[in-house]
RODO-2510 file (C-alpha; in nm, 4 decimals, decimal comma):
residues 204
     n   res          X          Y          Z
     1     m    13,1236    18,6489     6,9801
     2     n    13,3808    18,4735     7,0903
     3     l    13,5053    18,3664     7,4448
     4     r    13,8853    18,5341     7,4207
     5     k    13,5826    18,8538     7,3557
     6     w    13,4197    18,7535     7,7151
     7     m    13,6547    18,6911     7,8393
     8     t    13,7920    19,0357     7,7890
     9     l    13,4531    19,2186     7,8272
    10     f    13,4672    19,0611     8,2335
    11     g    13,8214    19,1705     8,2461
    12     t    13,7702    19,5266     8,1461
    13     t    13,4289    19,5562     8,3107
    14     i    13,5589    19,4005     8,6798
    15     l    13,8782    19,6222     8,6338
    16     m    13,6373    19,9823     8,5284
    17     g    13,3953    19,8305     8,8671
    18     g    13,7160    19,8543     9,0805
    19     a    13,8884    20,1802     8,9535
    20     a    13,5206    20,3491     8,9701
    21     s    13,4162    20,1986     9,3266
    22     l    13,7811    20,3498     9,4699
    23     v    13,6639    20,7246     9,3005
    24     t    13,3508    20,7061     9,4103
    25     g    13,4865    20,5823     9,8029
    26     i    13,6944    20,8859     9,8484
    27     a    13,4362    21,1037     9,7676
    28     m    13,1875    20,9275    10,0202
    29     l    13,4915    20,9494    10,2428
    30     l    13,5250    21,3012    10,2122
    31     c    13,1688    21,3419    10,2665
    32     d    13,1952    21,1101    10,5746
    33     s    13,5171    21,0594    10,7761
    34     s    13,2939    20,7519    10,9557
    35     f    13,2306    20,6293    10,5834
    36     r    13,3173    20,2403    10,5938
    37     v    13,2735    19,9360    10,3594
    38     v    13,3991    19,6799    10,6780
    39     k    13,2596    19,7719    11,0198
    40     t    13,6173    19,6582    11,1483
    41     g    13,9106    19,8697    11,0813
    42     d    13,9731    20,2519    11,0984
    43     d    14,2919    20,2667    10,8866
    44     w    14,2473    20,4311    10,5938
    45     l    14,4577    20,2468    10,4138
    46     f    14,2743    19,9818    10,4694
    47     n    13,9684    20,1151    10,3580
    48     v    14,0649    20,2282    10,0301
    49     l    14,1726    19,8538     9,9880
    50     m    13,8494    19,7121    10,1141
    51     m    13,6804    19,9784     9,7974
    52     a    13,8755    19,8042     9,5523
    53     l    13,8205    19,4723     9,6113
    54     a    13,4473    19,5538     9,6605
    55     g    13,4035    19,7571     9,3040
    56     l    13,5783    19,3502     9,1587
    57     t    13,3205    19,2183     9,3180
    58     f    13,0109    19,5122     9,1456
    59     g    13,2444    19,4207     8,7665
    60     a    13,1536    19,0565     8,8296
    61     f    12,7630    19,1084     8,9575
    62     a    12,6950    19,3959     8,6706
    63     h    12,8572    19,1626     8,4636
    64     m    12,6870    18,8848     8,5534
    65     g    12,3467    19,1662     8,5738
    66     f    12,4426    19,2092     8,1901
    67     f    12,4529    18,8459     8,0459
    68     a    12,1679    18,7825     8,2468
    69     y    11,9606    19,0495     8,0349
    70     l    12,0546    18,9723     7,6994
    71     m    11,9422    18,6157     7,8014
    72     l    11,6348    18,7755     7,8223
    73     n    11,6227    18,9787     7,5659
    74     y    11,6746    18,6617     7,3419
    75     i    11,3999    18,4449     7,5444
    76     a    11,1337    18,7994     7,5051
    77     r    11,1835    18,7703     7,0911
    78     s    11,0930    18,4661     7,0969
    79     i    10,8260    18,4918     7,3412
    80     f    10,6993    18,8561     7,1656
    81     k    10,5536    18,7744     6,7995
    82     r    10,5654    19,1805     6,7515
    83     p    10,9248    19,3507     6,8742
    84     y    10,7540    19,6825     6,9356
    85     l    10,5425    19,5473     7,2277
    86     w    10,8550    19,3704     7,3914
    87     v    10,9652    19,7441     7,3532
    88     a    10,7300    19,9332     7,4968
    89     l    10,7439    19,6655     7,7873
    90     q    11,0900    19,7716     7,8675
    91     g    10,9640    20,1374     7,8394
    92     f    10,6876    20,0926     8,1008
    93     v    10,8792    19,8473     8,3345
    94     a    11,1740    20,1684     8,3560
    95     v    10,9795    20,3826     8,4402
    96     f    10,8139    20,2228     8,6979
    97     v    11,1234    20,0588     8,7926
    98     l    11,2314    20,4507     8,8513
    99     i    10,8668    20,5258     9,0100
   100     e    10,9710    20,2556     9,3110
   101     i    11,2827    20,4285     9,3550
   102     a    11,1053    20,7485     9,4585
   103     y    10,8061    20,4825     9,6843
   104     w    11,1282    20,3253     9,8566
   105     t    11,3233    20,5882     9,9242
   106     y    11,0351    20,8170    10,0470
   107     d    10,9969    20,9197    10,4413
   108     s    11,3032    20,6667    10,4545
   109     d    11,5894    20,6630    10,6563
   110     f    11,7714    20,8743    10,2973
   111     p    11,7579    21,2176    10,3169
   112     a    11,4786    21,4384    10,2455
   113     v    11,5455    21,4761     9,8871
   114     t    11,6335    21,1066     9,7947
   115     f    11,2974    21,0277     9,6493
   116     w    11,3520    21,2516     9,3773
   117     a    11,6592    21,2943     9,3032
   118     v    11,8521    20,9512     9,2330
   119     p    11,5507    20,8354     9,0621
   120     a    11,6519    21,1817     8,8539
   121     a    11,9782    21,1716     8,8287
   122     l    11,9065    20,7677     8,7262
   123     a    11,6343    20,9043     8,4345
   124     a    11,9683    21,1819     8,3350
   125     a    12,1962    20,9414     8,3433
   126     s    12,0733    20,6465     8,1931
   127     a    11,9308    20,8591     7,9072
   128     a    12,2622    20,9657     7,8174
   129     v    12,4333    20,6623     7,7564
   130     s    12,0887    20,5762     7,5761
   131     w    12,1949    20,8606     7,2876
   132     w    12,5247    20,7037     7,2932
   133     k    12,3929    20,4047     7,2340
   134     v    12,1879    20,5370     6,9206
   135     k    12,4593    20,7861     6,8111
   136     e    12,7240    20,3845     6,7623
   137     t    12,3954    20,2820     6,6599
   138     t    12,0140    20,2627     6,5294
   139     a    11,7066    20,4143     6,6927
   140     g    11,5946    20,0770     6,7842
   141     a    11,8031    20,1129     7,1114
   142     w    11,7183    20,3330     7,2389
   143     v    11,4478    20,2139     7,4921
   144     p    11,5929    19,8676     7,5432
   145     t    11,9282    20,0345     7,6694
   146     l    11,7027    20,2516     7,8928
   147     f    11,5378    20,0413     7,9994
   148     y    11,8826    19,7848     8,1623
   149     m    12,0557    20,0726     8,2477
   150     v    11,7551    20,2347     8,4890
   151     a    11,6118    19,8268     8,5468
   152     v    11,8831    19,5775     8,6211
   153     t    12,1258    19,8748     8,7458
   154     t    11,8404    19,9493     9,0576
   155     i    11,7861    19,5296     9,0486
   156     e    12,1911    19,4879     9,0543
   157     a    12,2419    19,8248     9,3342
   158     m    11,9622    19,6812     9,5883
   159     p    12,1207    19,6042     9,8837
   160     g    12,2808    19,9627     9,8001
   161     f    11,9399    20,0700     9,8351
   162     q    11,7741    19,8479    10,1647
   163     s    12,0537    20,0137    10,3767
   164     g    11,9144    20,2858    10,4816
   165     k    12,2835    20,5447    10,3987
   166     i    12,2665    20,7484    10,1536
   167     t    12,6217    20,7071    10,1058
   168     s    12,6449    20,3025    10,0723
   169     l    12,3625    20,3875     9,8073
   170     v    12,5674    20,5839     9,6182
   171     f    12,9001    20,3554     9,6050
   172     s    12,6806    20,1021     9,5026
   173     l    12,4645    20,2323     9,2841
   174     v    12,8110    20,4477     9,0456
   175     p    13,0610    20,1550     8,9601
   176     l    12,7429    19,9320     8,9324
   177     f    12,6366    20,2103     8,7000
   178     v    12,9610    20,2661     8,5175
   179     c    12,9974    19,9017     8,4498
   180     n    12,6333    19,8758     8,3059
   181     g    12,7276    20,1797     8,0469
   182     y    13,0386    20,1188     7,9451
   183     q    12,8898    19,6839     7,9335
   184     i    12,5899    19,7958     7,7117
   185     l    12,8014    20,0711     7,5195
   186     r    13,0679    19,7832     7,4190
   187     l    12,8273    19,5428     7,3399
   188     h    12,7758    19,6431     6,9911
   189     r    13,2067    19,6552     6,9016
   190     i    13,2329    19,3957     6,9873
   191     l    12,9431    19,1759     6,8008
   192     e    13,0530    19,3911     6,4640
   193     k    13,2039    19,1630     6,1727
   194     p    13,5040    19,2730     6,0812
   195     k    13,5416    19,4661     5,7374
   196     s    13,6792    19,1994     5,5262
   197     a    14,0485    19,2322     5,3545
   198     p    14,0122    19,4272     4,9929
   199     v    14,1966    19,1730     4,6797
   200     a    14,4835    19,2402     4,5886
   201     a    14,5185    19,3647     4,2384
   202     s    14,6774    19,1183     4,0219
   203     a    15,0021    19,1822     3,8524
   204     n    15,0068    19,2483     3,5202
***
């Protein structure tokens, strides 16, 4: 990992955040014509522009969360002498967060189906990302990837959970999930050592 690769990852992440927010925001706008990223301004073009700018912010926020997770993982590996303990803890926290989401949204301002639909969708999507990660790396990446996609994404999307509006929750949760999925799936490619060039055969 070098500075150039890190900045490239940061740049592509915020761009993906902007694109994901734009698509998600337009979908939310079609579902709810009153949906606004900012309360001021009724011009749809201004609203779409704010969606894209909010997405860039989501991308930057997701990158900060990614860096925080990498630091946490590094520190935890030095604390837990047996690696399986840290893996088990991550699995427990991932399940606990999904249960907490159901608790937060049950009997709240969100639609009634939110308390089970959001945790189920997040768990299924996170499992898909984890499967993809395992397919490209090793089986040991399953639980850490699941933990990152569930726990870190949920923490980053806390303002959406506190809003009480399903459109605001989806608008924040989806772009953050997309950014986090992109980063975790790119990490092993960035850290992959380039193959050494074959030695040319000596001329007779």
